[in-house]
N, C-alpha and C positions, 0 to 999 in steps of 0.2 A: 085210507093211505094215499090216495087222488087227491080228495079235499084237503089234505096236510099240503100238497106240491103246489097246489092252488094258491092257499092260503101265503104259501113263502114266496110264489111267483108274484100274486100280487103284493105284497109288502117292499119287494124288490122294485116293481115297476113304482109304487107310492115313493119309496128312500130314490129312487133316479128322477123321479119328478121335483122331489123337496130337493134337490143337490142341484138341481136344472136353476130353478127358481133361485135358489140361495146366490150362484153364480150370475143369474142377468145382473139379479140385484148388486151384487157384489159390484159388478161390473159398470153398474149404473153409478153407484157412488161414490165410483175413483174416476168416472168418467165426469161425475157433477165435481168432484172437488179439486180436478184438475181444473176445470174451468171455473172455477170461484175463485182459484189460487193464480190465474192464469190472468182473470181480470183484476182482481185485486194490485199483484204485481204491476198491471198496466196502469192503475190510478196512481201507485206511489209511485213509480217513476214519472209519469205527467207531472205530478205535485213536484216531486223532489225537481223537473226542468226547470218547471214554474220559480219554486220558492228559492233556483240557484239563478235565474235571471234577477229577480225582485233584489237578491243579497247584492248584484254586480253593480245594480242600475241605484240601490241606496245599501250603502256600505254599514251604515248606522244599526240594519236590521240584523245582520249576522251574530253584533253583539248582543243587542237587547235577545235573540234565543241563543243564543247563548248562555246569557244569564239565567235565564227560564229553564232550563236543565239544569236533573236534577244530579247529574256526571259530574258538572261542571267545578273546578276546585274553587273553596271562597277565600281567592287570594283577595286581603286590602290591598290596595295600593298604597306605597312607600312613597309619600313626599316630603322629595329632599330640596331641603330647603339652599335655595340661587343665592349664594353668599359672592356679592362682589368684587371684584380685586382691587387694593388700596390703589387710589391713584398714584402712588411712588410709582409702581411697576410699570406703569406707563411710559416713566424714563430709566428704568431698569436698563434694558438692553441696550440702547444707546451709551448709555452711560460704561457700562463697563466694559464695550469697547471703545470709545474713547477712552477710557482711565488704561486701555492695556498700551494704547500708543506710547512710545516715547516720548517725550518733551513736547508736550503737547501745552495750549496756551492756557489753559484751566488751570494749568500745572505752574507755570510761573509767576513771577510775581506781577503785582499791575503798575501800570506805566501813565504818565501825564497822558499817553495816547488813548489808553483805554477806557481810564474815564470818562471819555466823551462818547462810548458805546455801551460804557455799563451803568453809567448816571446814580442815582441813590436811590437808598430804598423809599423813600418817601415818595420817587419819582416813578416808578414802579408800583409801588401801593396804588398811587392815581390811576397810570394807568391799566391796571389790574380793574379797580371800584369800575369803570367808565363803561370798559370793555364789556366786564360781567353784566352792566347793564346795559347795555346797547345792546346784545344778540344772546340776552338772556340765557346766557352760562353760567354753572354755579363760580361761586368766587374764587372755591379752591382750585376746579381744575384750572379756572381762568390764570390765578398765580400763577402754576405751574407753563403754559402755554408762554408766560410773559417772560416768565423764567427761560427758559429756553431759547428763545428769540433774544433776548439778552445776551445769552450762554456765547449761540450763534454767531451772534453781530460782532463779540469781541475773537472770536475767530475769525469768520470773512472780511473783515473792516467793513462791513457794511453798518447802518443805521437801523438799530433795532426797532425801531419806530414804523422806519423804511421796511421790513422783514411783516411788523405785525399789521401794516397796512396792506401789505398784499395778499396776507393771510384773510382778512376781511375780504375783500373784493371778492377775489379766489373762491373762495368756501367757505364765508360766514362764522367760521372758527369752528366748524364742522369735523372732527379728524377720519370723519366719516364718508366724504363728500367723495361722490365720484359722475365724472363728466359721460356722455354715450362716447366719447373717443379715445376711455381708458383711463384718463386722467384720475389721479386720487389724491385726496389726503387735505391738509390743512394747503398748501401748497402747490394743487393740483398739478403732481406732477407725472408725466406719462412715465409710468417703472419699466416700460415692454425696453423703453429708448436710455432712457439711465439706469438697464439694469447693474453697472459695474460699478457704481455709485452707491449701489443699495447694497452690491454681496461686500463694500467694508462696514456694512451697519447693518449683517447678519442674515443677508440674502433678500428676495424680493415680495418677501414678506412683511418687511420692516416697512413699507410701502405707506401701511396703515398706522404703525406708528408717528408719533404725533413727532418727537424729538427727532428721528428720523428724517420724515419729514421734510420738516423745518432745516435741515443741515444742510440736506442735496437739495431743499428747493432753493436756499439762500445763496448755494454754492453756485447754481446756475445763475440765476439772479447779477449775482458776481460776474461772473466770465461776462454777458449780456452787456453788462455796466462798462465792462473795461474793454469789449470787443469796440460798442457802440459811441463811446465817450463822455455821454450824459446819464442819467438817470433817465429819463425821457427817452432815450432809443434802447436802452436797457429793457425798461418795461415794454417798448412798444416790440421787441421782441421778444421778450417773456411769454405774450399771449398767441404770437404767431402771427402779428403782423406786419414784419418786417417788409417786406415785397409790395405792400399796401402804403398809398399817401397817407394814411394816420390809421388810426388804431381805433375808431370809432368811438374814440371817449374812455377807451380802459384806463390809459395814463391818467388821464384829471380824476378820474376814479381812483385812485390811490392816491396821485397827488394830496387831492382833497380831504381824505381821511388820515392820508401822514400827516396833513396842517393841521388838523382838529388834535390829531393823537400831541402833538408837539403842544399846543396850547392845554391840553389836558395836565403834560408832566408838570410845566412850567405853574401849574395851580391856576389855572386860569376856570372860569366856571361855563361848561360848554355844554349845551344838550344833548341828548341822544340819539333825539330823533329828527330829518330835518328831511328836506324836501328834494326826492331824486334829482340828478343832476342832469342835464339836458344835453344827450351826444353833441357832440359839435360836429355838422357834417358841410362837407364842402356843398353849393350851390350853384347853379347853373344863370346867368345871369342874360336876361331879354335884351333886345336892345333899346327899349324903350325905359333900362336903367329896374324895375321888378323883378325881384327874384322867384325863379324855382325853386316849391318847397320839394321836389324829388331827388336823391342827393345825386352825385354821378354815380352809377355803378361798379365804373370799374375803379375807381378809387376812392369808394367808400364801403369795407368790407361789412356784411351782416353778421349776427350769429353763425351759419350756416357756413360762413364764408371763412370765417374765424377757426372756426371745427374743422374746416378742410384745410386752409394752413398748418394744421398740427403737424405735419409731413414734412413740411421746411424747415417748422421748428425743431424736429425730434432731429433733423437730418443734421440741423448748424450743431445743437448738442452735441452729436454721436462720436465728432471728434475728439472734445474737449475733456 
């Protein structure tokens, strides 16, 4: 009986020792697992931070990783063909607005006075072909610009070739040209000053509409010519040099282009390339008769000065 008790006590002692060993082993296993998990998460977190930094400085890497992911949807990019609007749409908005105006000049019968502003189809075609070659503009686009200029000339009573000459010098027939001072379009009109005129043409977004820009610019030029009493004075005010003694050659450039267009319209063979016109500058003469090559700064405006004079130009037109 005593031996059985001893055997039972020994069995219980062995079982308890084994239990403690298993407990210690389990604790070590859990501790090792937690340590391993902690280090793994630490490495993953560090790697994620590094990856985010790399994708921040190299966005294309994110696209590459996304493409490698098996969970990314295989969506093929849809290629949408860009359909250019017809060139006639460039004239739609102003044409609709002009058509809505009662008794416009375009709906009135032609008079003898109108013929000198419109000319003949042959003259317009000659001008179109020459301008297309000179300024490297598509023939059909140039044809629309010339037609719009002739139509505007009939309304404003300006020579259409003068309007085209201003367009050539101002923007080189680029309807989307913009100066640092905010002058836009073919005629380089400052829409912030002439927004009231553009409101009649559909809003300030019409500043880059070729027909609207031609019309507003021609109206401004007409008012300047009427106020100054001559084309030269009107051009000087148009470029913003009314307060200067001269316009740094702007008027001479416009009139030279105007005379070339006149010769083209008459069927003369006029080359499309020319030597740049030298800007006329006031010279200071020394007592011995030799001229000083430096122009007088108070009389000769440079390009920066002309840009600075846009404000007076704008204020002069604001009341028109």
